[in-house]
BALOBA-1460 file (C-alpha; in Angstrom, 3 decimals):
// residues 303
<rec num="1" residu="m" x="12.846" y="-1.559" z="17.580"/>
<rec num="2" residu="r" x="12.365" y="-3.103" z="20.996"/>
<rec num="3" residu="s" x="13.954" y="-6.077" z="22.721"/>
<rec num="4" residu="g" x="12.646" y="-7.869" z="25.766"/>
<rec num="5" residu="r" x="15.214" y="-8.753" z="28.421"/>
<rec num="6" residu="q" x="15.064" y="-11.627" z="30.855"/>
<rec num="7" residu="d" x="14.314" y="-9.241" z="33.709"/>
<rec num="8" residu="g" x="11.151" y="-8.077" z="31.893"/>
<rec num="9" residu="r" x="12.442" y="-4.673" z="30.850"/>
<rec num="10" residu="a" x="12.458" y="-3.505" z="27.231"/>
<rec num="11" residu="e" x="15.354" y="-1.897" z="25.422"/>
<rec num="12" residu="q" x="15.051" y="0.407" z="22.444"/>
<rec num="13" residu="g" x="17.274" y="-0.138" z="19.432"/>
<rec num="14" residu="p" x="17.750" y="1.140" z="15.862"/>
<rec num="15" residu="a" x="14.583" y="1.429" z="13.801"/>
<rec num="16" residu="g" x="14.570" y="1.203" z="10.028"/>
<rec num="17" residu="a" x="18.202" y="0.054" z="9.935"/>
<rec num="18" residu="g" x="19.742" y="-2.475" z="7.578"/>
<rec num="19" residu="h" x="20.021" y="-6.170" z="8.304"/>
<rec num="20" residu="e" x="23.662" y="-5.985" z="9.354"/>
<rec num="21" residu="t" x="22.948" y="-3.174" z="11.827"/>
<rec num="22" residu="v" x="20.073" y="-5.128" z="13.352"/>
<rec num="23" residu="l" x="22.244" y="-8.237" z="13.606"/>
<rec num="24" residu="a" x="25.020" y="-6.336" z="15.380"/>
<rec num="25" residu="w" x="22.528" y="-4.856" z="17.860"/>
<rec num="26" residu="l" x="21.005" y="-8.267" z="18.584"/>
<rec num="27" residu="q" x="24.381" y="-9.908" z="19.089"/>
<rec num="28" residu="a" x="25.240" y="-7.239" z="21.681"/>
<rec num="29" residu="l" x="22.192" y="-8.161" z="23.793"/>
<rec num="30" residu="p" x="22.364" y="-10.792" z="26.549"/>
<rec num="31" residu="g" x="21.016" y="-14.066" z="25.241"/>
<rec num="32" residu="p" x="18.912" y="-15.897" z="24.465"/>
<rec num="33" residu="v" x="17.559" y="-13.493" z="21.831"/>
<rec num="34" residu="a" x="14.409" y="-13.866" z="19.713"/>
<rec num="35" residu="v" x="12.984" y="-11.477" z="17.125"/>
<rec num="36" residu="v" x="9.401" y="-10.903" z="16.046"/>
<rec num="37" residu="y" x="7.796" y="-8.521" z="13.569"/>
<rec num="38" residu="e" x="4.469" y="-8.273" z="11.794"/>
<rec num="39" residu="a" x="3.981" y="-9.638" z="8.312"/>
<rec num="40" residu="g" x="3.543" y="-6.813" z="5.843"/>
<rec num="41" residu="p" x="5.261" y="-4.836" z="3.103"/>
<rec num="42" residu="t" x="8.720" y="-5.443" z="4.604"/>
<rec num="43" residu="g" x="8.555" y="-9.045" z="3.390"/>
<rec num="44" residu="y" x="10.521" y="-11.982" z="4.746"/>
<rec num="45" residu="g" x="14.083" y="-10.859" z="4.001"/>
<rec num="46" residu="l" x="14.904" y="-10.061" z="7.637"/>
<rec num="47" residu="a" x="13.470" y="-13.380" z="8.841"/>
<rec num="48" residu="r" x="15.577" y="-15.350" z="6.358"/>
<rec num="49" residu="f" x="18.664" y="-13.274" z="7.186"/>
<rec num="50" residu="l" x="18.420" y="-13.781" z="10.954"/>
<rec num="51" residu="t" x="17.373" y="-17.427" z="10.741"/>
<rec num="52" residu="g" x="20.346" y="-18.162" z="8.531"/>
<rec num="53" residu="r" x="22.616" y="-16.751" z="11.267"/>
<rec num="54" residu="g" x="21.131" y="-18.809" z="14.066"/>
<rec num="55" residu="i" x="18.765" y="-16.217" z="15.567"/>
<rec num="56" residu="r" x="15.141" y="-17.166" z="16.075"/>
<rec num="57" residu="c" x="12.896" y="-14.827" z="14.091"/>
<rec num="58" residu="v" x="9.096" y="-15.076" z="14.083"/>
<rec num="59" residu="v" x="6.872" y="-13.310" z="11.550"/>
<rec num="60" residu="a" x="3.567" y="-12.611" z="13.311"/>
<rec num="61" residu="a" x="0.177" y="-12.775" z="11.623"/>
<rec num="62" residu="p" x="-1.435" y="-9.324" z="12.067"/>
<rec num="63" residu="s" x="-4.961" y="-10.762" z="12.000"/>
<rec num="64" residu="k" x="-4.158" y="-12.990" z="15.005"/>
<rec num="65" residu="m" x="-2.778" y="-10.259" z="17.244"/>
<rec num="66" residu="h" x="-4.243" y="-10.120" z="20.751"/>
<rec num="67" residu="r" x="-4.811" y="-6.402" z="21.261"/>
<rec num="68" residu="p" x="-6.706" y="-4.934" z="24.251"/>
<rec num="69" residu="s" x="-10.146" y="-3.661" z="23.260"/>
<rec num="70" residu="g" x="-9.532" y="-0.280" z="24.913"/>
<rec num="71" residu="d" x="-6.185" y="0.303" z="23.196"/>
<rec num="72" residu="r" x="-6.976" y="2.731" z="20.385"/>
<rec num="73" residu="v" x="-3.522" y="4.263" z="19.970"/>
<rec num="74" residu="k" x="-1.398" y="2.522" z="17.352"/>
<rec num="75" residu="t" x="2.198" y="3.555" z="16.813"/>
<rec num="76" residu="d" x="5.309" y="1.683" z="15.715"/>
<rec num="77" residu="a" x="6.873" y="1.911" z="19.177"/>
<rec num="78" residu="r" x="3.749" y="0.598" z="20.949"/>
<rec num="79" residu="d" x="3.349" y="-2.189" z="18.396"/>
<rec num="80" residu="a" x="6.982" y="-3.243" z="18.838"/>
<rec num="81" residu="l" x="6.600" y="-3.342" z="22.612"/>
<rec num="82" residu="l" x="3.365" y="-5.343" z="22.334"/>
<rec num="83" residu="l" x="4.986" y="-7.840" z="19.976"/>
<rec num="84" residu="a" x="7.937" y="-8.300" z="22.335"/>
<rec num="85" residu="r" x="5.616" y="-8.988" z="25.260"/>
<rec num="86" residu="l" x="3.466" y="-11.422" z="23.272"/>
<rec num="87" residu="l" x="6.537" y="-13.289" z="22.065"/>
<rec num="88" residu="r" x="7.784" y="-13.604" z="25.639"/>
<rec num="89" residu="l" x="4.408" y="-15.069" z="26.634"/>
<rec num="90" residu="g" x="4.284" y="-17.393" z="23.640"/>
<rec num="91" residu="e" x="1.107" y="-15.778" z="22.314"/>
<rec num="92" residu="v" x="2.340" y="-14.947" z="18.805"/>
<rec num="93" residu="t" x="0.743" y="-16.767" z="15.864"/>
<rec num="94" residu="a" x="3.490" y="-17.139" z="13.288"/>
<rec num="95" residu="v" x="3.046" y="-17.203" z="9.534"/>
<rec num="96" residu="t" x="4.925" y="-19.597" z="7.296"/>
<rec num="97" residu="v" x="8.000" y="-17.981" z="5.781"/>
<rec num="98" residu="p" x="8.082" y="-18.980" z="2.095"/>
<rec num="99" residu="s" x="11.227" y="-19.846" z="0.236"/>
<rec num="100" residu="l" x="12.690" y="-17.504" z="-2.347"/>
<rec num="101" residu="a" x="11.221" y="-19.622" z="-5.157"/>
<rec num="102" residu="q" x="7.765" y="-19.598" z="-3.533"/>
<rec num="103" residu="e" x="7.859" y="-15.843" z="-3.010"/>
<rec num="104" residu="a" x="8.922" y="-15.297" z="-6.630"/>
<rec num="105" residu="a" x="6.000" y="-17.447" z="-7.805"/>
<rec num="106" residu="r" x="3.627" y="-15.440" z="-5.590"/>
<rec num="107" residu="d" x="4.934" y="-12.206" z="-7.072"/>
<rec num="108" residu="l" x="4.249" y="-13.555" z="-10.553"/>
<rec num="109" residu="v" x="0.680" y="-14.553" z="-9.671"/>
<rec num="110" residu="r" x="-0.056" y="-11.274" z="-7.915"/>
<rec num="111" residu="v" x="1.325" y="-9.087" z="-10.682"/>
<rec num="112" residu="r" x="-0.865" y="-11.020" z="-13.106"/>
<rec num="113" residu="e" x="-3.848" y="-10.219" z="-10.890"/>
<rec num="114" residu="d" x="-2.837" y="-6.542" z="-10.917"/>
<rec num="115" residu="v" x="-2.641" y="-6.561" z="-14.710"/>
<rec num="116" residu="r" x="-6.046" y="-8.230" z="-14.906"/>
<rec num="117" residu="a" x="-7.540" y="-5.482" z="-12.739"/>
<rec num="118" residu="d" x="-5.813" y="-2.810" z="-14.837"/>
<rec num="119" residu="l" x="-7.215" y="-4.365" z="-18.004"/>
<rec num="120" residu="m" x="-10.728" y="-4.417" z="-16.577"/>
<rec num="121" residu="r" x="-10.528" y="-0.738" z="-15.636"/>
<rec num="122" residu="a" x="-9.101" y="0.196" z="-19.048"/>
<rec num="123" residu="r" x="-11.910" y="-1.667" z="-20.796"/>
<rec num="124" residu="h" x="-14.488" y="0.109" z="-18.678"/>
<rec num="125" residu="r" x="-12.997" y="3.505" z="-19.483"/>
<rec num="126" residu="t" x="-12.984" y="2.717" z="-23.212"/>
<rec num="127" residu="s" x="-16.557" y="1.450" z="-23.329"/>
<rec num="128" residu="k" x="-17.874" y="4.331" z="-21.224"/>
<rec num="129" residu="l" x="-16.116" y="6.898" z="-23.427"/>
<rec num="130" residu="l" x="-17.891" y="5.433" z="-26.446"/>
<rec num="131" residu="l" x="-21.161" y="5.269" z="-24.532"/>
<rec num="132" residu="r" x="-20.985" y="8.998" z="-23.796"/>
<rec num="133" residu="q" x="-20.763" y="9.571" z="-27.552"/>
<rec num="134" residu="g" x="-23.745" y="7.317" z="-28.227"/>
<rec num="135" residu="i" x="-21.647" y="4.538" z="-29.833"/>
<rec num="136" residu="l" x="-22.611" y="1.001" z="-28.856"/>
<rec num="137" residu="w" x="-21.278" y="-2.384" z="-29.954"/>
<rec num="138" residu="s" x="-24.006" y="-4.699" z="-31.238"/>
<rec num="139" residu="g" x="-21.984" y="-7.379" z="-33.001"/>
<rec num="140" residu="g" x="-22.078" y="-10.028" z="-30.288"/>
<rec num="141" residu="t" x="-19.754" y="-10.709" z="-27.382"/>
<rec num="142" residu="a" x="-17.528" y="-7.801" z="-26.422"/>
<rec num="143" residu="w" x="-13.722" y="-7.857" z="-26.301"/>
<rec num="144" residu="t" x="-13.342" y="-10.464" z="-29.009"/>
<rec num="145" residu="g" x="-11.274" y="-10.153" z="-32.163"/>
<rec num="146" residu="a" x="-14.194" y="-8.662" z="-34.090"/>
<rec num="147" residu="h" x="-14.890" y="-6.202" z="-31.287"/>
<rec num="148" residu="e" x="-11.271" y="-5.052" z="-31.124"/>
<rec num="149" residu="q" x="-11.248" y="-4.551" z="-34.882"/>
<rec num="150" residu="w" x="-14.410" y="-2.453" z="-34.584"/>
<rec num="151" residu="l" x="-12.817" y="-0.410" z="-31.803"/>
<rec num="152" residu="g" x="-9.844" y="0.372" z="-34.005"/>
<rec num="153" residu="q" x="-12.131" y="1.772" z="-36.713"/>
<rec num="154" residu="q" x="-13.761" y="4.421" z="-34.524"/>
<rec num="155" residu="r" x="-12.907" y="8.012" z="-35.495"/>
<rec num="156" residu="f" x="-13.921" y="11.395" z="-34.053"/>
<rec num="157" residu="e" x="-13.873" y="14.877" z="-35.496"/>
<rec num="158" residu="l" x="-12.565" y="16.644" z="-32.384"/>
<rec num="159" residu="p" x="-8.778" y="16.174" z="-31.980"/>
<rec num="160" residu="g" x="-8.969" y="16.120" z="-28.193"/>
<rec num="161" residu="l" x="-11.606" y="13.399" z="-28.163"/>
<rec num="162" residu="q" x="-9.662" y="11.351" z="-30.701"/>
<rec num="163" residu="a" x="-6.475" y="11.623" z="-28.652"/>
<rec num="164" residu="a" x="-8.321" y="10.575" z="-25.480"/>
<rec num="165" residu="y" x="-9.883" y="7.579" z="-27.256"/>
<rec num="166" residu="d" x="-6.587" y="6.481" z="-28.786"/>
<rec num="167" residu="t" x="-4.945" y="6.599" z="-25.371"/>
<rec num="168" residu="t" x="-7.632" y="4.509" z="-23.661"/>
<rec num="169" residu="l" x="-7.649" y="1.959" z="-26.486"/>
<rec num="170" residu="e" x="-3.866" y="1.738" z="-26.443"/>
<rec num="171" residu="t" x="-4.011" y="1.058" z="-22.710"/>
<rec num="172" residu="v" x="-6.401" y="-1.840" z="-23.341"/>
<rec num="173" residu="l" x="-4.149" y="-3.347" z="-26.013"/>
<rec num="174" residu="l" x="-1.009" y="-3.015" z="-23.894"/>
<rec num="175" residu="a" x="-2.685" y="-4.544" z="-20.828"/>
<rec num="176" residu="t" x="-3.991" y="-7.420" z="-22.945"/>
<rec num="177" residu="s" x="-0.489" y="-8.088" z="-24.249"/>
<rec num="178" residu="r" x="0.995" y="-7.996" z="-20.734"/>
<rec num="179" residu="r" x="-1.632" y="-10.391" z="-19.453"/>
<rec num="180" residu="a" x="-0.933" y="-12.842" z="-22.277"/>
<rec num="181" residu="r" x="2.798" y="-12.803" z="-21.521"/>
<rec num="182" residu="l" x="2.175" y="-13.380" z="-17.824"/>
<rec num="183" residu="d" x="-0.255" y="-16.218" z="-18.566"/>
<rec num="184" residu="q" x="2.403" y="-17.940" z="-20.638"/>
<rec num="185" residu="a" x="5.017" y="-17.455" z="-17.915"/>
<rec num="186" residu="i" x="2.645" y="-18.908" z="-15.294"/>
<rec num="187" residu="i" x="1.837" y="-21.933" z="-17.452"/>
<rec num="188" residu="e" x="5.549" y="-22.621" z="-17.987"/>
<rec num="189" residu="m" x="6.307" y="-22.283" z="-14.278"/>
<rec num="190" residu="a" x="3.326" y="-24.470" z="-13.336"/>
<rec num="191" residu="h" x="4.884" y="-27.385" z="-15.221"/>
<rec num="192" residu="e" x="8.065" y="-27.257" z="-13.154"/>
<rec num="193" residu="p" x="8.610" y="-30.292" z="-10.874"/>
<rec num="194" residu="q" x="8.183" y="-28.145" z="-7.751"/>
<rec num="195" residu="w" x="4.614" y="-27.137" z="-8.655"/>
<rec num="196" residu="w" x="3.213" y="-29.630" z="-11.157"/>
<rec num="197" residu="p" x="2.189" y="-32.429" z="-8.698"/>
<rec num="198" residu="t" x="-0.011" y="-29.994" z="-6.753"/>
<rec num="199" residu="v" x="-1.255" y="-28.145" z="-9.848"/>
<rec num="200" residu="s" x="-2.234" y="-31.375" z="-11.622"/>
<rec num="201" residu="r" x="-4.233" y="-32.555" z="-8.626"/>
<rec num="202" residu="l" x="-6.047" y="-29.252" z="-8.232"/>
<rec num="203" residu="q" x="-7.035" y="-29.356" z="-11.904"/>
<rec num="204" residu="c" x="-9.099" y="-32.455" z="-11.148"/>
<rec num="205" residu="l" x="-11.586" y="-30.107" z="-9.471"/>
<rec num="206" residu="r" x="-14.333" y="-28.780" z="-11.656"/>
<rec num="207" residu="g" x="-13.699" y="-25.331" z="-13.093"/>
<rec num="208" residu="v" x="-10.023" y="-25.153" z="-12.004"/>
<rec num="209" residu="s" x="-7.637" y="-24.271" z="-14.836"/>
<rec num="210" residu="t" x="-3.855" y="-24.167" z="-14.795"/>
<rec num="211" residu="l" x="-3.815" y="-20.491" z="-13.802"/>
<rec num="212" residu="t" x="-6.256" y="-21.060" z="-10.952"/>
<rec num="213" residu="a" x="-4.469" y="-24.167" z="-9.705"/>
<rec num="214" residu="f" x="-1.082" y="-22.467" z="-9.776"/>
<rec num="215" residu="g" x="-2.450" y="-19.441" z="-7.930"/>
<rec num="216" residu="l" x="-3.851" y="-21.647" z="-5.189"/>
<rec num="217" residu="a" x="-0.660" y="-23.704" z="-4.975"/>
<rec num="218" residu="v" x="1.663" y="-20.732" z="-4.507"/>
<rec num="219" residu="e" x="-0.629" y="-18.820" z="-2.128"/>
<rec num="220" residu="v" x="-1.449" y="-21.761" z="0.143"/>
<rec num="221" residu="g" x="2.094" y="-23.116" z="0.082"/>
<rec num="222" residu="d" x="2.097" y="-25.665" z="2.890"/>
<rec num="223" residu="w" x="-1.219" y="-27.512" z="2.616"/>
<rec num="224" residu="s" x="-0.562" y="-29.502" z="5.789"/>
<rec num="225" residu="r" x="-1.333" y="-26.437" z="7.933"/>
<rec num="226" residu="f" x="-4.990" y="-26.620" z="6.835"/>
<rec num="227" residu="s" x="-7.715" y="-29.191" z="7.251"/>
<rec num="228" residu="g" x="-10.941" y="-29.788" z="5.391"/>
<rec num="229" residu="s" x="-12.766" y="-27.507" z="7.826"/>
<rec num="230" residu="t" x="-10.286" y="-24.600" z="7.700"/>
<rec num="231" residu="i" x="-9.183" y="-24.362" z="4.057"/>
<rec num="232" residu="g" x="-12.558" y="-22.964" z="2.965"/>
<rec num="233" residu="a" x="-12.344" y="-20.013" z="5.345"/>
<rec num="234" residu="y" x="-8.807" y="-19.203" z="4.182"/>
<rec num="235" residu="l" x="-9.924" y="-19.169" z="0.540"/>
<rec num="236" residu="g" x="-12.968" y="-17.017" z="1.320"/>
<rec num="237" residu="l" x="-15.467" y="-19.714" z="0.320"/>
<rec num="238" residu="v" x="-17.235" y="-20.053" z="3.679"/>
<rec num="239" residu="p" x="-19.836" y="-17.309" z="4.298"/>
<rec num="240" residu="p" x="-20.496" y="-16.468" z="7.956"/>
<rec num="241" residu="r" x="-23.893" y="-16.499" z="9.590"/>
<rec num="242" residu="a" x="-25.500" y="-13.121" z="10.116"/>
<rec num="243" residu="r" x="-26.234" y="-11.821" z="13.577"/>
<rec num="244" residu="a" x="-28.946" y="-13.293" z="15.759"/>
<rec num="245" residu="a" x="-31.567" y="-10.852" z="14.450"/>
<rec num="246" residu="r" x="-30.937" y="-12.122" z="10.905"/>
<rec num="247" residu="a" x="-29.849" y="-15.670" z="11.588"/>
<rec num="248" residu="a" x="-31.686" y="-17.012" z="8.557"/>
<rec num="249" residu="i" x="-29.868" y="-14.676" z="6.147"/>
<rec num="250" residu="r" x="-26.355" y="-15.544" z="5.091"/>
<rec num="251" residu="a" x="-23.863" y="-12.700" z="4.881"/>
<rec num="252" residu="r" x="-21.351" y="-12.128" z="2.107"/>
<rec num="253" residu="s" x="-18.129" y="-14.130" z="2.108"/>
<rec num="254" residu="p" x="-15.458" y="-12.829" z="4.502"/>
<rec num="255" residu="r" x="-12.311" y="-11.177" z="3.252"/>
<rec num="256" residu="p" x="-9.715" y="-13.929" z="2.846"/>
<rec num="257" residu="a" x="-6.268" y="-13.892" z="4.374"/>
<rec num="258" residu="t" x="-4.848" y="-12.901" z="0.990"/>
<rec num="259" residu="p" x="-6.870" y="-11.535" z="-1.917"/>
<rec num="260" residu="t" x="-5.455" y="-13.784" z="-4.588"/>
<rec num="261" residu="p" x="-6.805" y="-17.230" z="-3.519"/>
<rec num="262" residu="a" x="-10.418" y="-16.085" z="-3.472"/>
<rec num="263" residu="g" x="-9.896" y="-14.113" z="-6.665"/>
<rec num="264" residu="c" x="-8.412" y="-16.978" z="-8.628"/>
<rec num="265" residu="w" x="-11.156" y="-19.366" z="-7.465"/>
<rec num="266" residu="s" x="-13.553" y="-17.877" z="-9.990"/>
<rec num="267" residu="r" x="-15.765" y="-20.929" z="-10.390"/>
<rec num="268" residu="p" x="-16.106" y="-23.120" z="-7.298"/>
<rec num="269" residu="p" x="-17.293" y="-26.704" z="-7.779"/>
<rec num="270" residu="g" x="-21.026" y="-26.995" z="-8.263"/>
<rec num="271" residu="t" x="-21.593" y="-23.473" z="-9.611"/>
<rec num="272" residu="t" x="-21.103" y="-24.174" z="-13.314"/>
<rec num="273" residu="d" x="-24.283" y="-23.963" z="-15.343"/>
<rec num="274" residu="g" x="-25.057" y="-26.260" z="-18.233"/>
<rec num="275" residu="p" x="-24.591" y="-29.977" z="-18.749"/>
<rec num="276" residu="i" x="-21.660" y="-31.740" z="-17.148"/>
<rec num="277" residu="g" x="-20.598" y="-33.464" z="-20.358"/>
<rec num="278" residu="r" x="-18.529" y="-36.579" z="-20.882"/>
<rec num="279" residu="p" x="-15.906" y="-37.508" z="-18.279"/>
<rec num="280" residu="r" x="-12.268" y="-36.888" z="-19.172"/>
<rec num="281" residu="p" x="-9.125" y="-38.501" z="-17.710"/>
<rec num="282" residu="c" x="-7.718" y="-36.880" z="-14.586"/>
<rec num="283" residu="a" x="-4.008" y="-36.221" z="-14.118"/>
<rec num="284" residu="t" x="-3.950" y="-38.256" z="-10.886"/>
<rec num="285" residu="g" x="-6.031" y="-41.146" z="-12.109"/>
<rec num="286" residu="g" x="-9.753" y="-41.727" z="-12.512"/>
<rec num="287" residu="t" x="-12.061" y="-39.473" z="-14.454"/>
<rec num="288" residu="w" x="-13.493" y="-35.997" z="-14.104"/>
<rec num="289" residu="p" x="-16.259" y="-35.111" z="-13.348"/>
<rec num="290" residu="r" x="-16.741" y="-37.690" z="-10.654"/>
<rec num="291" residu="p" x="-19.899" y="-39.800" z="-10.987"/>
<rec num="292" residu="p" x="-22.717" y="-38.664" z="-8.678"/>
<rec num="293" residu="p" x="-22.985" y="-40.616" z="-5.431"/>
<rec num="294" residu="e" x="-25.629" y="-43.245" z="-5.026"/>
<rec num="295" residu="p" x="-28.704" y="-42.142" z="-3.072"/>
<rec num="296" residu="a" x="-28.512" y="-43.070" z="0.563"/>
<rec num="297" residu="g" x="-30.933" y="-45.622" z="1.904"/>
<rec num="298" residu="m" x="-33.675" y="-44.885" z="4.392"/>
<rec num="299" residu="p" x="-32.392" y="-44.678" z="7.959"/>
<rec num="300" residu="a" x="-33.385" y="-47.458" z="10.277"/>
<rec num="301" residu="t" x="-36.021" y="-46.619" z="12.827"/>
<rec num="302" residu="s" x="-36.922" y="-48.328" z="16.044"/>
<rec num="303" residu="a" x="-40.404" y="-49.631" z="16.610"/>
């Protein structure tokens, strides 16, 4: 850990120590003292701990770090020194530190996304195991009640193959049960007063369910830090232009700041096939879907 002094020199302190040890080291330094570290797997515990004791602590956004183009060596000591210098210059882009309730809601949404990915992989393994044995499902849509009943009736003569199939099928059933429990927990939390005003408004958008709205609400957090022109890029909904040689071809959507917002936005407005149907009441007033706008008139031209 590094600390920048008023005379421009850097001091080295304890690395990987507990919060109390870091606090004691900071209090021994000549003030004023400010702390900065990159957002990552360490979370926001240190930022909350130091802020609660009157020490300024900034959590830097790694994607906004100003790093020299020729600097190819990346170590913890060099990163700490760079962060201290950037903080002294006021060139650190800080991330919003969520509250404990917001972070707990994010953990719930993200573990649900992990379970969804686990379920998808388990389903693929089960279907491909049957495909290698020449067994195909032809009774309609897969992974329905009828399909799961058919899966449970499959038997093999070889004990090893039967044990492998039973294990993969059990994994699918367990992941499905975990996902259902998490869905119920998310729905219950979404109706809490802290989240429901935002969730109900987001559900006015076409194709946004309670799970999607809650995922967006907890990941975005403070909506005032975005505008209409910046929220799309954060959610991964704005594709960039290709390079000059392929300016007419649009590239794939960029990787969002966090994977969950773009993942939970599974059906953006305007991408749903089929008829729109009859309007239904919206939680914030009016109806959904919104009526189509009237065609604009011809622009005036000068003689």
